[in-house]
N, C-alpha and C positions, 0 to 999 in steps of 0.2 A: 538209542536215545540215552544220553548220559548227562551228567552234571559236571561243570567245570568252574574253577575258581582261580584267580591269580591276585597276588597281594604284593604291593611295594610299600614298605613301612620303615619307621625309624625305630622299631622294637622287633624282638623275635617274632616270627610269623607262624611257627608250627602249630601252636594251639589255635590261632585264629583261623587257619586253613582247616583244621580239624573240625572246629565248630561249624565252619561254613559247609563242609561236606555232610555233616549231620543234618543241616537244614536243607541239603539237596539230595538226601538219601532216597527220597521218592522217585528220582530220575534214574536210578541205577543201583542194583543191589548185588551184582555179581562180583565186583572187584572194587578196590579203592586204592589210591596211591597219592603220595605227596613228594614233591621234589623242592628242596630249598637250595639257596646258594649263599655262600659266605666267601668273600674275596673272589677268586677265580675258579672256585671248586663247587660242585653239586653234591648234595646229599639226597639220597632218594630211598624210599621204601614203598613197596606195593605188594598186594596179594589179593587172592580171591576171598570174597566175604563182605559182610557189612562193616562200615567204618568202625564201629565199637569192637568188632571182633578182629579186625586186621591190625590195629595199632595198640600196642602196649606202651607202658611207660618208657621202657628201654628204647622202643622204636622212636618215640617222640623226642627223647633226649639226643638221638643220633641225627636229628634234622635241625641244625642250627642255622641262623641267618635271618636277615631282615627282608628277604624277598623269596617268593615261592609260588608254586601252582599246585593244584590238586584236581582230582577227577574221581567221580563214582561212575562205574561203567555198567551199562547194559549193552551187550554186544549185538551188533547188527550186520557185521561183515567179518568173515574170518571165523576162527574157532573160538572156543570158550576157555582156552587153557590160561594158566596163570601168566604165561609169557605175553599174552595179549593185554594184560593189565597196563594202564597208563599212570604216569606220563612215559613217553618214549624219549630215548637220548641218542644223540649223534655227536661225535667228537669234532667234526669239522663242517663249516668253519667256526672258529671261536669256541664251540661247545654250545649245543642247543638242547633243551628239553621241552617237550610239547605235550599238551593235552587237547583233545578234540572232541567236540560234540557234533554229530552228523553222520553222513555216509556219502562217499564219493561214488558217482555213477560211472565214472570212467577209469576206475582203479586198475582193471587188467591192462588197458592200454598204457597207463602211466607206469605200471611195473615194468612193462617191456621197454619203454623209453628210458627209464632210469637205468636199466642194466645195459642196454645196447648203445645208448647215446651218452648218458651221463656217468656211466661206469660206477653205479652205486649198488651195494648189496643190501637186500632186504632179509631179515631174519624171521619174520613172522608173516602171517597171512592178513594182518590188520591193515585196513585202508588208512589208519591214522599214521602208521609208519611210512606209508607212501607219501601222505601229505607232508610229514616232517622232512623227508628227503627231497621232495620237490622244493620246499621252502629253503632248505640248506643249500641246495645246488644254486638257486637263484640269488641268495645272499652272497655266495661265493662269487658269482658272476658279476655282481654289483659292487664288489669291494676289492681293495688291493692293499697289501701290507697289513698293519695292525689297526688301522683306523676303521671306525664304523660309526656312521652318523644316520640320524632318523631318515633323511632323504634317500639314502641307499637302501634302507629297510623298506621304505614305501615303494621304491621302484621294484624291489624283489616281490613284494606282495601283489603289485600290479600284474606282474608276469604270472604269478600263481593264479590270480583270477582268470588269466587267459588260458592257462593250461589245464585247470582243474574244473570239473563239473560235478554238480551235486550240491550237498548242503554241508556247511562247515562254519562253526564258531570255534575260535582258537585262542588259547593263551599259551605263550612260549616264552621261556627264559633264555637269555643270551649271556653266557658267563662273562662276569666283569662289566656288563654294559646296562642291562635292564630287562624290562618286560615288554613283549610285544603281543598285541591282541588284534584280531580282525575277524570279520564276518563276511560270509559269501554275498555276492551282488544282489541276491533275492532276499536276503535276511530271513531264510527259512528257519534256522534254529536261533534261539534267543541269546542275547548277550547285553548286559547293562553294566554301567560303571558308577561307583560311588566313592565318597571321600569322608575323612575324618580329621578334624584339626585337634591336635594335642599340644602339650608343652614343647615338644621337640619339633613341631611343624605339621605338615600335611601328609597323610598316608592315603593310598588309593586301594580299591578293591574292584576287580571285575568278576562277575558271576553269571551263571545261566538265568537266575531269577532274582527279582528284587527282594524277595524274602530273605535271601542270604545276606543282603546288605543290611536291611533293617533289623534283623535278629542279631546282628553283631554291633549295633549302634552306629553304623555308617549312614550318611546321608545320601540318598539317591541323587545322582547328577543327571544322567540321561541313558537312554539306550544307545548302544553302538549302532551306527547306521549301516545299512547294507553296503558292502563294498568298502567300508571304512577301516583304516588301520589306526591304532593308538599305540604309541610308544612311551613308556615311562622309564626314565633312566634311573640309575641307582641312587641318584640324589633327589629323586622325586619330581623331576621336571617332566611335564606332560606335553607331548606333541601329537596332534592328530591330522590325518589327511584322507580324503576320498581317493581311492585307488582303483576304482572300477569304472568302466565305461557304461554309461546309462544304467546305473543301479536302480532297482525298482523294488520297494519293500513288499514282500508277500509272506508274512509269518505263517507258520504251520497252524492250520485250523484246529488240529487235534490237541495242540497246547491248551486251547481254551475249552474244548470238549472234555478232555480227560487228564492230559499229561501234567500240566503245571499245578502247583499248589494254589488253591482258591485265594489265599492272601496275597498272591504275586500280581504285579502289573506288568504286562509285556507289551511293548510298543504302544504305550499310551492306553491300553485297554485292561481294565480290572477283570481278572479271570472269574472272580466271584460274580460280579455284575453281569458279565457275559453269559454265564450259566443261568442267572435269573432271567435274563432276556430270552434265552432258549426255552425256558419253561413258559414264559409269556406268549411267545409265538406258537409254541406247541399247543397251548390252550386255545388259541384262536382257531387253529385247525381242527381241534377236537369239538369245538362248539358247533361246527358244521356237519359233524358226523354222528354226534350223540345228543340225545335229548335228556330232559329233566328225568331223574330216576334211573337212568341207564347205568350209573356209577354211584356207589355208596361211599367209597373211601379211596384215597390216594396214598400209595406207599412207595418209598424209594428203595432201590437195590443199593445197600450201603457200599461205598460212602459218597463218591463223587457226584452222584445224581441227586443228592439232597436239595441243593439250591434250585434246580429245575423243577423237582417234584413239589417243593414247597410253593414256588411261584405259580405253578400250574394249578394246584389245588385252590390257592387263593383266588385266581382268575375264573375258576369254574365254581367257586363258592361251595367247595366240597371239603369234607374232613380230611385232615392229614394225620396219618398214623404211621408209627415205626412197626412193621409187621415182621421184619426180619432182624435178628440180632446177630452181629458178626463176632466170631471168635478172633480176637485181636493177637492171640499168641500162638496160633497154628504154625507149624514149621513149614519148610518148603515142600510143596506138593505138586508143583508144575511139571515135573519130569516123571511121568508115570506110564506104565506100559500099555494100558488099554482103557477102553470106555468105561468098564466097570470101576476101575480106580479113579478115573475122572469124576464119576458120579458120586463116589464115596467121599471125595475130597470136597466137593460142593457142600455136601450135608455137614461135613466137619466144620466148614468155614461159616456157613449160615444155618440159623436155626429159626423156624417160624414160631410166632406167638399165636397159638390156635385161636384164642378168643377174639383176635382182631380179624380173622378170616371167616369165621363160622357164619354161614347163611348170607354172606355179602357178595355183591358185585364189586370186585377189586380191580383198581387200575394200578398196575406195577410200572414203575418208571426207572429206566436205566440210562446211563450216559450214552451208550452204544451197544450195537449187536455185531459181533464180528463172526465167530464161528457158530454161535448159536447153542453151543453145548450147555453152557451155564443157564441161558435163558430158558431152554427146554426143562432143565431140572428144576428151576425155581418155579415155573409154572406148575409143574407136578407137585412140588412141595405146598403151593397155595391151595391146590385142589385137595390134597390129602388133609389139609388143615381145615377144610370145610367150606372153601369159597365156592359159591354156587356159579360164579362166572369169573373168568380171568381175562382182562384186557391188558396188553402189553404195549408200552410207549417207549420209543427211543428218542432221546433228546438230540441225537445226531442223525443225519440222513443215513440211508443204507450204505454200508461199506462194501463197495463192489470191486475195488482194485487194490493191488498191494501198494504199501507205502515203501518207496525206495530212497527216502531222504532221512533215515535215521530211526525208523520205527520198525521193529521186527514183527511185521504182520504176516499172516499165513499166505500161501500161494492162492491164486485165483480159485482153484478148485476146492479150497478149504473154506472160502468165504461163503457164507450161507446165502447172502444176497446176490452172489455172482450168477447170472443166468437164471434167476428166479424172480417171479413177480412178488409183490407184497403179500398177496393171498397165499402163494406157495410157501413163503417164509412163515406166515402165520400158521399154516398147517404143520410145518416142520417143527416149530417150537410148541405146538399143541395148544396155543392160545385160542380163545374165542374171538378175539379181534386184535389187530396190530396197527399201530399208528407210528409212522416215521415223521421225523422233522423234515421239512423241505430244505434243499440245498441253499436256496436263496434266503429262506428265513434264517438259516444258521449263519450265513454271510452277514445278514442285516443285524443279527444279535451282536456281532463284533463291530461292524462299521458304526452302528448307532452310538457306541461308546467313544469313538475316535473318528469323526467325520473325515479327517484328513487321510485316513487309511482307505486305499482304493482296492486292495486285492489281498487275498489269502491264498496259501498253497493248500489246496483241497483235493489232491489227486486221488486219495482213497475213496472220495465220494463221487467225483465227477470224471475221473480218468484222464484229466489234463495234467501233464507232467511239465512243469513250467521251465525246466532247464533245456527242454527241446531235444534231448538225446535218448529218451526212453521210448522204445517202440515195442511192438508185439514181440519181435525177435529178441530184444533185450530181456523182456519178462520171461520169455521161453527159456533163455540161457539161465537166467537167475533162479528159476524154478528147478531147472535140471540140476543146478549146482548144490541145491540143498539136499544134503546127504539123507537126512531122515527128519520128517517134521517132529517138532517137539510136542509131546502130548500135554498141551497146556490145560490146566484145570478150569481156566476161566475162558469165556468165548471172546473177550477182548484181550488187548495186550496187558491188561492189569495182572495177569498171572504172576509174572516175576515182580511187577512194580508195586502191587498193592499189599505186599506182606506187611509193611509198616505203615501203609498209607492211612489206615484207620486211625493211627496215632497223630496224623497231621492234619486231616481235613477237619 
């Protein structure tokens, strides 16, 4: 899961892209990169680390030009080396730099095709480099000489949709021509476009989330449709075309559950309001399982569960309290050698306010439960602080299956809900009771806010992989290819994502 941005302006774009990446920092904290173009040349700088640590004044000065793209990376395929930082560059045809959010499910097959059929060399294990070379090859096939027009690009993207499987939201610069952006036929990963009118004319921005547009003073235009390609030439002329056969919008449900910033709107759905809805529907379920006096107080697990917890408390007519305080300045702790270290890191990140727990029956609300490591430790912290009973609630359904569309989730065996009943999970996390959101209720919390939306990608909850190419054998191979599971300190994917999240929610 990554954050991408592309800008075509009538002014230098380096600072604009830098600011956009800061607004998207929650989507990836492993690496950051910016590529700009001036004339027929590219300038690029990328490295591992947070945006504020990667770019210095000298780096920004070396990024001239009125058009550019950027990315913040959280790797989901390939290694975690600096060579995998994006954008990626290929010199033919014309010269292309590309940034990608998502994950290709048929990357191994495409790698073989690129070498054996297209005679293209790949220098990394990144599926984004695979996607760049597939796009470059198809653009070369659709053009001749020095001419390049939008229709040729759209024909190339149409073939990309036929060859590539998985999720992908893409921004790409073509030297001397303009900015190309497109989204996979299911619209799994988000991408939107905005504009700004100034004294020199109109400038455009494309980004993973609407918050990046609004935070920079751009007006939201619309979401890029699934399968759609948009081309903005260097003079600011915009052309768009649907390039997929039978595109069907199915945005990732986990964007609404946890990944996206609450102040973003994705495919017509307010992330914040969807989380309030999740709390509302979870409260309805809890009413049938708990009576008056069973719960004294509702507490969120900071930070992304707050909207659901607040709405749940209001609907149950219960007190809402902040029982845990989060250390917003703790360093990276998600790569650690063992269970003892993981437990220690949870205690460093969260501290309980004892007076809020003492002698109370406490309902703890989290956005999701993936591994269960953090949930178990938090339950123990509540007990040690004097809670007489600890009930745990998840605003999301049980995570039973890996996500293969751009979220680095554990293998099936590492998922606490895989092969276990809710009662067994409850015992594993040592809670007195456990309540999960229902899958249909989670969907409804999203659909209620945009009735025209008919589907979401929810494979980690229901095991249905919408691209149709993910089988038991595929998952077996994927798990076998993981060299060593990373010792995440959080039971959800927020381990690497939530370091700065507290400053954003």
